[in-house]
C-alpha positions as CSV (number, residue, x, y, z in Angstrom):
1,M,7.2,6.2,8.7
2,S,3.5,5.3,8.7
3,T,1.5,4.4,11.8
4,I,-0.8,1.4,12.1
5,V,-3.0,0.6,15.1
6,I,-4.2,-3.0,15.6
7,N,-6.1,-4.6,18.3
8,V,-4.8,-7.9,19.6
9,P,-6.0,-10.3,22.3
10,Q,-4.5,-9.7,25.7
11,E,-2.7,-13.0,25.6
12,T,-1.0,-12.1,22.3
13,Y,0.1,-8.8,23.6
14,R,1.5,-10.4,26.7
15,R,3.5,-12.9,24.6
16,L,4.7,-10.0,22.4
17,Q,5.9,-8.1,25.5
18,E,7.7,-11.1,26.8
19,E,9.5,-11.8,23.5
20,A,10.4,-8.1,23.2
21,R,11.8,-8.1,26.7
22,K,13.9,-11.2,25.9
23,A,15.2,-9.5,22.8
24,G,15.8,-6.2,24.6
25,K,13.5,-4.3,22.3
26,A,10.3,-2.3,22.7
27,P,7.2,-4.2,21.7
28,E,6.5,-1.9,18.8
29,V,10.0,-2.4,17.4
30,L,9.7,-6.2,17.6
31,T,6.2,-6.0,16.0
32,R,7.6,-4.0,13.1
33,E,10.5,-6.5,12.7
34,L,8.1,-9.5,12.8
35,L,5.8,-7.8,10.3
36,E,8.7,-7.1,7.9
37,I,9.9,-10.7,8.2
38,S,6.5,-12.1,7.6
39,L,5.9,-10.0,4.5
40,Q,9.3,-10.9,3.1
41,A,8.6,-14.6,3.7
42,R,5.2,-14.4,1.9
43,E,6.8,-12.6,-1.0
44,E,9.5,-15.1,-1.3
45,S,7.1,-18.0,-1.1
46,R,5.0,-16.6,-3.9
47,Q,8.1,-16.3,-6.1
48,R,9.1,-20.0,-5.7
49,T,8.0,-22.3,-8.3
50,A,6.4,-25.7,-7.8
51,R,9.4,-27.3,-9.3
52,G,11.8,-25.5,-7.0
53,I,9.7,-26.5,-3.9
54,L,9.6,-30.1,-5.0
55,Q,13.3,-30.2,-5.7
56,A,14.1,-28.6,-2.4
57,S,12.1,-31.2,-0.6
58,E,13.8,-34.0,-2.7
59,R,10.4,-35.0,-4.2
60,A,11.6,-34.1,-7.7
61,R,14.9,-34.1,-9.5
62,P,16.1,-32.2,-12.5
63,L,15.8,-34.2,-15.8
64,G,18.7,-36.3,-16.7
65,E,20.5,-35.9,-20.0
66,R,18.6,-38.9,-21.5
67,L,15.2,-37.4,-20.8
68,R,16.2,-33.9,-21.8
69,N,17.2,-35.2,-25.2
70,K,13.7,-36.6,-25.7
71,I,12.1,-33.2,-25.4
72,I,10.6,-31.9,-28.6
73,P,11.2,-28.1,-28.8
74,G,8.0,-26.1,-29.1
75,V,5.7,-28.9,-27.8
76,T,3.7,-27.9,-24.8
77,L,2.6,-30.0,-21.9
78,D,-1.0,-29.4,-22.9
79,E,-0.3,-30.7,-26.4
80,V,1.3,-33.9,-24.9
81,R,-1.8,-34.4,-22.7
82,E,-4.1,-33.9,-25.6
83,S,-2.2,-36.4,-27.7
84,L,-2.2,-39.0,-24.9
85,T,-6.0,-38.5,-24.4
86,K,-6.7,-39.0,-28.1
87,A,-4.5,-42.1,-28.2
88,G,-6.6,-43.6,-25.4
89,G,-3.6,-44.5,-23.3
90,P,-3.1,-44.0,-19.6
91,P,-3.0,-40.4,-18.1
92,L,0.4,-38.7,-18.2
93,S,0.6,-38.9,-14.4
94,E,0.3,-42.7,-14.5
95,I,3.0,-42.9,-17.1
96,V,5.3,-40.7,-15.0
97,L,4.6,-42.9,-11.9
98,T,5.4,-46.1,-13.8
99,Q,8.6,-44.7,-15.2
100,R,9.7,-43.3,-11.9
101,G,9.4,-46.7,-10.3
102,A,8.8,-47.7,-6.7
103,K,9.5,-45.0,-4.0
104,L,12.4,-45.8,-1.7
């Protein structure tokens, strides 16, 4: 194993000692566990997509069959935005909000 030395405020160290005591562990063992948990959580959060996060928070739903059938293969979102801009219509975000309807 590698060794790392960090300086922490006295209050932080006191809290760490207290938590370690409650868990029946040495402060350095608890510190390593907390560090590993934190690094894993950061890695997992980077891997999540915006769509996944929105769906998990129930702010977005997967497309229904009707909408999926309207997708033109090979057309990108940027191409759709460009076409809407050239057409002089409302922004895509406004169209989506209109079609979504009022929030419950």
